[in-house]
C-alpha positions as CSV (number, residue, x, y, z in Angstrom):
1,M,0.0,0.0,0.0
2,S,1.1,3.5,-0.7
3,I,-0.2,7.0,0.1
4,K,-0.5,9.9,-2.3
5,Y,-1.6,13.5,-1.9
6,T,-3.3,16.2,-4.0
7,Q,-2.7,19.9,-4.1
8,E,-6.3,20.3,-2.7
9,H,-5.2,18.4,0.4
10,E,-6.8,15.1,0.0
11,W,-4.9,11.8,0.6
12,L,-5.3,8.4,-1.0
13,L,-4.2,5.2,0.6
14,I,-3.7,3.0,-2.5
15,D,-4.2,-0.8,-2.4
16,G,-3.9,-2.2,-5.9
17,T,-6.9,-0.8,-7.9
18,H,-8.7,0.4,-4.8
19,A,-8.1,3.5,-2.6
20,T,-9.3,5.1,0.6
21,V,-9.7,8.9,0.4
22,G,-9.8,11.6,3.1
23,I,-8.5,15.0,3.9
24,T,-5.0,15.7,5.3
25,H,-3.9,16.9,8.7
26,H,-3.1,20.3,7.1
27,A,-6.7,20.6,5.6
28,Q,-8.5,19.7,8.9
29,D,-6.2,22.1,10.8
30,A,-7.0,24.9,8.3
31,L,-10.7,24.2,8.5
32,G,-11.0,24.0,12.3
33,D,-13.6,21.9,14.0
34,V,-15.5,19.9,11.4
35,V,-19.2,19.9,12.0
36,F,-20.7,18.3,8.9
37,V,-19.7,16.2,5.9
38,E,-21.5,15.5,2.7
39,L,-20.4,12.2,1.3
40,P,-20.9,10.9,-2.3
41,E,-23.3,8.1,-3.1
42,V,-22.0,4.6,-3.3
43,G,-21.9,3.6,-7.0
44,A,-21.3,7.2,-8.1
45,T,-18.5,7.7,-10.6
46,F,-16.4,10.8,-10.8
47,E,-13.6,12.1,-13.0
48,Q,-10.4,13.3,-11.4
49,G,-10.8,16.8,-10.0
50,A,-14.6,16.6,-9.8
51,V,-16.3,17.7,-6.5
52,A,-17.2,14.5,-4.7
53,G,-18.3,15.9,-1.3
54,V,-18.3,18.8,1.1
55,V,-16.7,19.3,4.5
56,E,-18.1,22.1,6.7
57,S,-16.4,23.5,9.8
58,V,-17.0,26.3,12.3
59,K,-14.8,28.5,10.0
60,A,-15.7,27.5,6.4
61,A,-17.0,25.0,4.0
62,A,-14.8,23.3,1.5
63,D,-15.3,20.9,-1.4
64,V,-13.7,17.5,-1.4
65,Y,-12.3,16.7,-4.8
66,M,-12.0,13.3,-6.4
67,P,-8.3,12.8,-6.4
68,I,-8.4,10.2,-9.2
69,S,-11.1,9.0,-11.6
70,G,-13.2,6.1,-10.2
71,E,-16.3,4.7,-8.6
72,V,-17.3,5.1,-5.0
73,T,-17.6,1.7,-3.4
74,E,-18.1,2.7,0.3
75,V,-18.6,5.8,2.4
76,N,-17.7,6.3,6.0
77,E,-21.0,6.3,7.8
78,A,-19.2,6.8,11.2
79,L,-17.8,10.1,9.8
80,R,-21.3,11.2,8.8
81,D,-22.5,10.4,12.4
82,D,-19.4,12.0,14.0
83,P,-17.8,14.6,11.7
84,S,-15.2,15.4,14.3
85,L,-13.4,12.2,13.3
86,A,-12.0,14.3,10.4
87,N,-10.2,16.3,13.1
88,T,-9.2,13.7,15.6
89,D,-8.0,11.0,13.1
90,P,-8.0,12.4,9.6
91,L,-5.7,9.7,8.2
92,G,-7.5,6.8,10.0
93,A,-11.1,6.7,11.3
94,G,-11.8,10.1,9.6
95,W,-11.6,8.7,6.1
96,F,-14.3,9.9,3.7
97,F,-14.9,7.2,1.0
98,K,-13.4,4.3,-0.8
99,I,-13.1,4.0,-4.6
100,T,-12.2,1.6,-7.3
101,L,-9.7,3.4,-9.7
102,S,-10.8,3.6,-13.3
103,N,-7.5,5.2,-14.5
104,P,-4.6,4.2,-12.3
105,E,-2.2,6.1,-14.6
106,Q,-3.5,9.3,-13.0
107,L,-1.6,8.3,-9.8
108,A,1.5,9.8,-11.5
109,D,-0.2,13.2,-11.2
110,L,-0.3,13.0,-7.4
111,M,2.3,13.8,-4.8
112,D,4.2,11.6,-2.5
113,E,4.8,12.5,1.2
114,V,8.0,14.5,0.6
115,S,6.4,16.5,-2.2
116,Y,3.3,17.2,-0.2
117,Q,5.3,18.4,2.8
118,K,7.2,20.8,0.5
119,L,3.8,22.1,-0.7
120,I,2.5,22.9,2.8
121,A,5.8,24.2,4.2
């Protein structure tokens, strides 16, 4: 498994042709206390860069973008019930949705940990 990042501050934990998607520590820190998440429908397909959800905090609302083209296979119902998971464990229990990749070649467009850390520095 490997992890990739987008310039819009989403992360993907990649496992073959499947990935788990969430927002980064940097994103949740900038947003503040998350109070609501809008998750995509299971079975929905999105192109890379399309808006797949929304996260709202006490400070602002932000779109969650599809980091790579694919089909949503699962959403995190626990996050819907307790949006603060995006703050307390953004890279774990605070994941947003899982996808099946439709164009794995797009992974080359994403950043590794070192590149992402340079972006947010």
